[in-house]
C-alpha positions as CSV (number, residue, x, y, z in Angstrom):
1,X,23.3,-29.7,-11.4
2,X,25.8,-27.2,-10.0
3,X,27.7,-27.5,-6.7
4,X,25.3,-27.6,-3.8
5,X,23.9,-24.2,-2.9
6,X,21.3,-23.6,-0.2
7,X,19.0,-20.8,0.8
8,X,19.0,-22.0,4.3
9,X,19.9,-19.2,6.7
10,X,19.3,-16.4,4.2
11,X,15.6,-16.8,3.3
12,X,13.3,-16.0,6.2
13,X,10.3,-16.5,4.0
14,X,11.2,-20.1,3.4
15,X,10.6,-20.9,7.1
16,X,7.0,-19.6,7.1
17,X,4.7,-22.3,8.4
18,X,2.0,-21.9,5.8
19,X,4.5,-22.1,2.9
20,X,6.0,-25.3,4.4
21,X,2.6,-26.8,4.9
22,X,1.7,-26.1,1.3
23,X,4.9,-27.5,-0.1
24,X,4.4,-30.6,2.1
25,X,0.8,-31.1,0.8
26,X,2.0,-30.8,-2.8
27,X,4.9,-33.3,-2.4
28,X,3.0,-36.2,-0.8
29,X,2.7,-39.5,-2.7
30,X,5.6,-39.1,-5.0
31,X,4.8,-35.7,-6.3
32,X,7.3,-32.8,-6.2
33,X,7.0,-29.0,-5.5
34,X,9.7,-26.4,-5.4
35,X,9.8,-22.6,-5.0
36,X,10.7,-21.3,-8.5
37,X,12.1,-18.2,-10.2
38,X,12.3,-14.7,-8.7
39,X,12.2,-15.6,-5.0
40,X,15.2,-17.9,-5.4
41,X,17.0,-15.4,-7.7
42,X,16.5,-12.4,-5.4
43,X,17.5,-14.4,-2.3
44,X,20.8,-15.4,-3.9
45,X,21.4,-11.8,-4.9
46,X,20.6,-10.5,-1.4
47,X,17.6,-8.5,-2.7
48,X,14.1,-8.3,-1.2
49,X,11.6,-11.0,-2.2
50,X,8.1,-9.9,-3.1
51,X,6.2,-12.8,-4.6
52,X,6.8,-16.5,-4.0
53,X,5.9,-18.8,-6.9
54,X,5.9,-22.6,-6.8
55,X,6.4,-25.2,-9.5
56,X,4.8,-28.6,-9.0
57,X,4.3,-31.9,-10.7
58,X,0.7,-32.0,-9.6
59,X,-1.9,-31.3,-12.3
60,X,-4.0,-28.2,-11.7
61,X,-7.1,-30.0,-10.4
62,X,-4.9,-32.1,-8.1
63,X,-3.2,-28.9,-6.9
64,X,-6.6,-27.5,-6.0
65,X,-7.6,-30.7,-4.2
66,X,-4.5,-30.9,-2.1
67,X,-4.4,-27.2,-1.2
68,X,-8.0,-27.2,-0.1
69,X,-7.6,-30.4,1.8
70,X,-4.7,-28.7,3.7
71,X,-7.2,-25.9,4.6
72,X,-6.1,-23.3,2.1
73,X,-8.3,-21.3,-0.3
74,X,-7.6,-21.5,-4.1
75,X,-8.5,-19.6,-7.2
76,X,-8.0,-20.9,-10.8
77,X,-6.3,-17.6,-12.0
78,X,-4.5,-19.2,-14.9
79,X,-5.7,-22.8,-14.9
80,X,-5.5,-23.1,-18.7
81,X,-1.7,-22.6,-18.3
82,X,-1.5,-24.7,-15.2
83,X,-1.5,-21.9,-12.6
84,X,-3.6,-22.0,-9.4
85,X,-3.4,-19.2,-6.8
86,X,-3.3,-20.6,-3.3
87,X,-3.9,-18.3,-0.4
88,X,-2.1,-19.5,2.6
89,X,-1.7,-17.5,5.8
90,X,-3.1,-14.5,4.0
91,X,-0.5,-14.6,1.3
92,X,-1.0,-15.6,-2.3
93,X,1.2,-18.2,-3.9
94,X,1.0,-19.0,-7.6
95,X,1.4,-22.8,-8.1
96,X,2.1,-23.8,-11.7
97,X,2.3,-27.3,-13.0
98,X,5.5,-28.2,-14.8
99,X,5.1,-27.3,-18.5
100,X,6.7,-27.6,-21.9
101,X,5.8,-25.3,-24.9
102,X,4.4,-27.1,-27.9
103,X,3.5,-24.0,-30.0
104,X,4.5,-20.3,-29.8
105,X,3.6,-17.3,-32.0
106,X,5.8,-14.7,-30.4
107,X,3.2,-13.5,-27.9
108,X,1.6,-16.6,-26.3
109,X,2.3,-20.3,-26.0
110,X,0.4,-23.5,-26.0
111,X,1.7,-25.8,-23.4
112,X,1.5,-29.4,-22.2
113,X,1.9,-30.4,-18.6
114,X,4.7,-32.7,-17.6
115,X,7.0,-34.0,-14.9
116,X,10.3,-33.1,-16.4
117,X,12.1,-30.4,-14.3
118,X,14.7,-29.8,-16.9
119,X,12.1,-29.2,-19.7
120,X,10.3,-26.8,-17.4
121,X,13.5,-24.9,-16.7
122,X,14.5,-24.8,-20.4
123,X,11.2,-23.2,-21.4
124,X,11.9,-20.2,-19.2
125,X,13.7,-17.0,-20.5
126,X,16.9,-16.4,-18.5
127,X,19.2,-18.8,-16.5
128,X,18.8,-16.7,-13.4
129,X,15.0,-17.0,-13.6
130,X,15.1,-20.8,-13.9
131,X,16.3,-21.8,-10.4
132,X,14.3,-23.9,-8.0
133,X,14.5,-24.4,-4.2
134,X,13.4,-27.4,-2.3
135,X,11.5,-27.0,1.0
136,X,14.8,-27.4,2.9
137,X,16.4,-24.6,0.9
138,X,18.5,-26.7,-1.5
139,X,18.8,-24.9,-4.8
140,X,18.2,-26.9,-8.0
141,X,20.0,-25.5,-11.0
142,X,19.6,-27.2,-14.3
143,X,20.7,-24.4,-16.7
144,X,23.8,-22.8,-15.1
145,X,21.9,-20.0,-13.3
146,X,23.9,-20.0,-10.1
147,X,27.2,-19.2,-12.0
148,X,25.4,-16.4,-13.9
149,X,24.1,-14.9,-10.6
150,X,27.6,-15.0,-9.2
151,X,28.9,-13.1,-12.3
152,X,25.9,-10.8,-12.4
153,X,25.4,-12.0,-16.0
154,X,22.1,-12.1,-17.8
155,X,21.9,-14.9,-20.3
156,X,19.2,-16.5,-22.3
157,X,18.6,-20.2,-21.8
158,X,19.8,-22.1,-24.9
159,X,19.6,-20.2,-28.2
160,X,18.7,-16.5,-27.7
161,X,16.9,-16.3,-31.0
162,X,14.7,-19.2,-30.2
163,X,13.8,-17.8,-26.8
164,X,12.9,-14.5,-28.3
165,X,10.8,-15.9,-31.1
166,X,8.7,-17.7,-28.4
167,X,7.8,-14.3,-27.0
168,X,9.1,-11.0,-28.3
169,X,8.5,-9.4,-24.9
170,X,11.7,-11.2,-23.9
171,X,13.7,-8.5,-25.8
172,X,12.4,-5.8,-23.3
173,X,12.8,-8.3,-20.4
174,X,16.5,-8.8,-21.4
175,X,17.2,-5.1,-20.9
176,X,14.9,-4.8,-17.8
177,X,16.6,-7.7,-16.0
178,X,20.0,-6.3,-17.1
179,X,19.1,-3.0,-15.5
180,X,18.1,-4.7,-12.2
181,X,20.7,-7.5,-11.9
182,X,23.4,-7.2,-14.6
183,X,26.9,-5.8,-14.4
184,X,29.4,-4.9,-17.1
185,X,28.4,-5.4,-20.7
186,X,25.3,-7.3,-21.6
187,X,25.7,-10.9,-22.9
188,X,26.9,-10.4,-26.5
189,X,24.7,-13.1,-28.1
190,X,21.6,-11.9,-26.3
191,X,22.3,-8.3,-27.3
192,X,22.8,-9.3,-31.0
193,X,19.6,-11.4,-31.0
194,X,17.6,-8.5,-29.5
195,X,18.9,-6.2,-32.3
196,X,18.2,-8.8,-35.0
197,X,14.6,-9.5,-33.9
198,X,13.5,-6.1,-32.7
199,X,10.8,-5.8,-35.4
200,X,8.9,-8.5,-33.5
201,X,8.2,-6.0,-30.8
202,X,5.4,-4.7,-33.1
203,X,3.4,-7.8,-32.3
204,X,3.1,-7.0,-28.6
205,X,0.2,-5.2,-26.9
206,X,0.8,-1.7,-25.7
207,X,0.1,-2.7,-22.2
208,X,2.8,-5.3,-22.1
209,X,5.4,-2.9,-23.6
210,X,4.6,-0.1,-21.1
211,X,4.6,-2.6,-18.2
212,X,8.1,-3.7,-19.1
213,X,9.4,-0.1,-19.7
214,X,7.9,1.0,-16.4
215,X,9.7,-1.8,-14.6
216,X,13.0,-0.9,-16.4
217,X,12.6,2.8,-15.4
218,X,12.1,1.6,-11.8
219,X,15.5,0.0,-11.5
220,X,18.1,1.6,-9.3
221,X,20.1,2.8,-12.3
222,X,18.5,2.1,-15.7
223,X,21.0,4.3,-17.6
224,X,23.3,1.5,-18.8
225,X,20.4,-0.6,-20.0
226,X,18.9,2.4,-21.9
227,X,22.3,3.0,-23.5
228,X,22.4,-0.6,-24.8
229,X,18.8,-0.5,-25.9
230,X,19.6,2.6,-28.0
231,X,22.6,0.9,-29.5
232,X,20.6,-2.2,-30.4
233,X,17.8,0.0,-32.0
234,X,15.3,-1.4,-29.4
235,X,14.7,2.0,-27.7
236,X,13.7,3.7,-30.9
237,X,11.4,0.8,-31.7
238,X,9.3,1.1,-28.6
239,X,10.0,4.8,-27.7
240,X,10.6,6.6,-30.9
241,X,10.1,10.0,-29.2
242,X,13.5,9.5,-27.5
243,X,15.4,9.0,-30.8
244,X,16.4,12.6,-31.6
245,X,16.1,13.9,-28.0
246,X,18.7,11.6,-26.4
247,X,19.0,9.8,-23.1
248,X,21.9,11.7,-21.6
249,X,19.8,13.4,-19.0
250,X,19.0,10.1,-17.3
251,X,22.5,9.9,-15.8
252,X,22.2,13.2,-14.0
253,X,18.7,12.4,-12.8
254,X,19.8,9.1,-11.3
255,X,22.7,10.9,-9.5
256,X,20.4,13.6,-8.2
257,X,18.0,10.9,-6.9
258,X,20.8,9.3,-4.9
259,X,22.4,12.5,-3.7
260,X,19.2,14.3,-2.7
261,X,17.2,11.3,-1.5
262,X,14.5,11.4,-4.1
263,X,12.4,8.3,-4.5
264,X,12.8,6.4,-7.8
265,X,10.1,7.7,-10.1
266,X,9.7,5.9,-13.4
267,X,7.5,8.6,-14.9
268,X,10.1,11.3,-14.1
269,X,12.8,9.2,-15.7
270,X,10.6,8.8,-18.8
271,X,10.3,12.6,-19.0
272,X,14.1,12.8,-18.9
273,X,14.4,11.0,-22.2
274,X,11.5,12.4,-24.3
275,X,10.9,15.9,-25.6
276,X,8.4,18.2,-23.7
277,X,6.1,18.4,-26.7
278,X,2.5,18.2,-25.7
279,X,1.3,16.8,-29.0
280,X,3.9,14.1,-29.1
281,X,3.3,13.2,-25.5
282,X,-0.4,12.8,-26.2
283,X,0.5,10.4,-29.0
284,X,2.9,8.5,-26.8
285,X,0.3,8.2,-24.0
286,X,-2.3,6.9,-26.4
287,X,0.1,4.5,-28.1
288,X,1.3,2.9,-24.9
289,X,-2.2,3.1,-23.3
290,X,-1.2,5.1,-20.3
291,X,-3.6,5.3,-17.4
292,X,-5.4,8.7,-17.2
293,X,-3.2,9.7,-14.3
294,X,0.0,8.9,-16.2
295,X,-1.3,10.7,-19.4
296,X,-2.3,13.8,-17.4
297,X,1.1,13.9,-15.7
298,X,3.0,13.7,-19.0
299,X,0.7,16.3,-20.6
300,X,1.0,18.8,-17.7
301,X,4.8,18.4,-17.6
302,X,5.0,19.1,-21.3
303,X,2.7,22.2,-21.0
304,X,4.6,23.6,-18.1
305,X,7.5,26.0,-18.7
306,X,10.5,25.5,-16.4
307,X,11.0,28.8,-14.4
308,X,14.2,30.7,-14.6
309,X,16.5,29.9,-11.6
310,X,16.4,33.6,-10.5
311,X,12.6,33.6,-10.3
312,X,11.3,34.8,-6.9
313,X,9.1,32.6,-4.8
314,X,6.2,35.1,-5.1
315,X,6.5,35.1,-8.9
316,X,6.5,31.3,-9.0
317,X,3.5,31.1,-6.6
318,X,1.5,33.2,-9.0
319,X,2.3,30.8,-11.9
320,X,1.6,27.6,-9.9
321,X,-1.7,29.0,-8.6
322,X,-3.2,29.0,-12.0
323,X,-1.4,25.9,-13.2
324,X,-0.5,22.4,-11.9
325,X,1.9,22.0,-9.0
326,X,3.0,18.5,-10.3
327,X,4.1,19.9,-13.7
328,X,6.3,22.4,-11.9
329,X,7.7,19.8,-9.5
330,X,8.7,17.6,-12.5
331,X,10.2,20.5,-14.4
332,X,12.2,21.7,-11.4
333,X,13.5,18.3,-10.6
334,X,14.8,17.7,-14.1
335,X,16.2,21.3,-14.3
336,X,18.0,20.8,-11.0
337,X,19.4,17.4,-12.1
338,X,20.6,19.0,-15.4
339,X,22.2,22.0,-13.7
340,X,24.0,19.8,-11.1
341,X,25.5,17.8,-14.0
342,X,26.8,20.9,-15.7
343,X,28.0,22.4,-12.5
344,X,31.0,20.0,-12.5
345,X,32.6,22.2,-15.1
346,X,30.5,25.4,-15.0
347,X,30.2,27.8,-12.1
348,X,27.2,29.5,-13.6
349,X,25.4,26.1,-13.6
350,X,26.3,25.8,-9.9
351,X,24.4,29.0,-9.3
352,X,21.5,27.8,-11.4
353,X,21.4,24.6,-9.4
354,X,21.1,26.6,-6.2
355,X,18.2,28.6,-7.7
356,X,16.3,25.5,-8.9
357,X,16.8,23.8,-5.5
358,X,15.4,26.9,-3.8
359,X,12.3,26.9,-6.1
360,X,11.8,23.2,-5.8
361,X,11.8,23.3,-2.0
362,X,9.4,26.2,-2.2
363,X,6.9,24.3,-4.4
364,X,7.2,21.2,-2.2
365,X,6.1,23.3,0.8
366,X,3.6,25.5,-1.0
367,X,0.0,25.2,-0.2
368,X,-2.5,26.9,-2.5
369,X,-4.0,29.9,-0.7
370,X,-7.8,30.2,-0.6
371,X,-9.4,33.0,-2.6
372,X,-11.4,35.0,0.0
373,X,-14.3,35.9,-2.4
374,X,-17.1,33.6,-3.5
375,X,-20.0,33.9,-5.9
376,X,-22.4,34.3,-2.9
377,X,-20.5,37.5,-1.9
378,X,-21.3,39.1,-5.2
379,X,-24.9,38.1,-5.2
380,X,-25.2,39.9,-1.8
381,X,-23.9,43.0,-3.6
382,X,-26.8,42.7,-6.0
383,X,-25.2,40.7,-8.8
384,X,-27.4,38.2,-10.7
385,X,-26.0,34.8,-11.5
386,X,-24.6,34.6,-15.0
387,X,-21.6,35.4,-17.2
388,X,-21.0,38.9,-15.7
389,X,-20.8,37.5,-12.2
390,X,-18.4,34.8,-13.3
391,X,-16.2,37.3,-15.3
392,X,-16.1,39.7,-12.3
393,X,-15.1,36.8,-10.0
394,X,-12.3,35.7,-12.3
395,X,-11.0,39.3,-12.7
396,X,-11.0,39.7,-8.9
397,X,-9.1,36.5,-8.4
398,X,-6.5,37.6,-11.0
399,X,-6.1,40.9,-9.2
400,X,-5.7,39.1,-5.8
401,X,-3.1,36.8,-7.3
402,X,-1.2,39.7,-8.9
403,X,-1.1,41.4,-5.5
404,X,0.9,38.4,-4.2
405,X,-2.3,37.1,-2.5
406,X,-2.2,40.1,-0.2
407,X,-5.3,42.1,-1.3
408,X,-7.7,41.9,1.6
409,X,-11.3,40.9,1.4
410,X,-12.7,44.3,2.0
411,X,-10.8,46.0,-0.8
412,X,-11.8,43.2,-3.2
413,X,-15.5,43.5,-2.3
414,X,-15.2,47.3,-2.9
415,X,-13.7,46.6,-6.4
416,X,-16.4,44.1,-7.1
417,X,-19.2,46.6,-6.3
418,X,-17.6,49.1,-8.6
419,X,-17.3,46.5,-11.4
420,X,-20.9,45.5,-11.0
421,X,-22.1,49.0,-11.2
422,X,-20.3,49.8,-14.4
């Protein structure tokens, strides 16, 4: 074990009464339970803690018995792999029995339960994810994770090739965790192993691949990780649409987010590295099994043409009215980020950035005006329901939009009467 390190004084979550009661219940009678993984890692890195997972020597049924005897609710969410979800104080805690892998096929593992903390640590992926914390905050490090956290180094536990062959998703996790926690260059052995074994990514489900990519795109600055993914051939393997398009735009987008206070948006970042080709985006969305919302956003972005920076607000309003506001927001944000990047050496680009900024702010504030004529207005003029009424209504709406939304209701009704009489 490394030199003594403690979370005491820097982990408010560790002092929560319900967590302490749960840990106490699981450690009675010679058993052991420790907080494991991300909560320990993030606390040592000074980053927020979302989920708290627990590793324990108790077998799943004994975990359930002890937790319920302590007054907590349980759910066997992953009991075949030793995981029980315990709800304590309204918060879910995943409690997993110590395990060792006995068989892996690159996607899933068969496990046996045990009591060996070192074996449990060594079956995990990276050293920084294999740290444990006792109830008093003492950190247990059996694989050198504390030193790697200090160096902001992401390193596979043991042989990188062996860890990857156990689950090829670890290739994407290597770059995702590097984006979130790494500094400098990625670990050389890990990078080489990812490049050698990238063909194994084809065994993974689309949902797992997109989940990892989305998390990577959600990092504060994923640009370095994407660069190394491209160098290793991994990016082309999972996102071939980016291959001839390039990832250079991601740098300017990240800078714009930080400078302009934009929220991190993984879908916008994806759009920055793939071509705005509707057919290819449809294929991408189907291949990675996007949600309907994600697929629609990508499609609308691809179908929307970015306005020229000198476009007037009235002209843009006419376009947005008959289109999708979200597609224009995405296009304008990417156009603004690109112009800001070029503006460092190009005065014309500086002017363009000003135009895109003006148009973006306009679309953000814009509220779709309400067309003042309805079908009922035309039936009052004697129109019968049917294609002619619909066509007249659509033509009136186009006329109203072309007027800059200024044509008044009376004039429109007069035009409608004339159209219906013809």
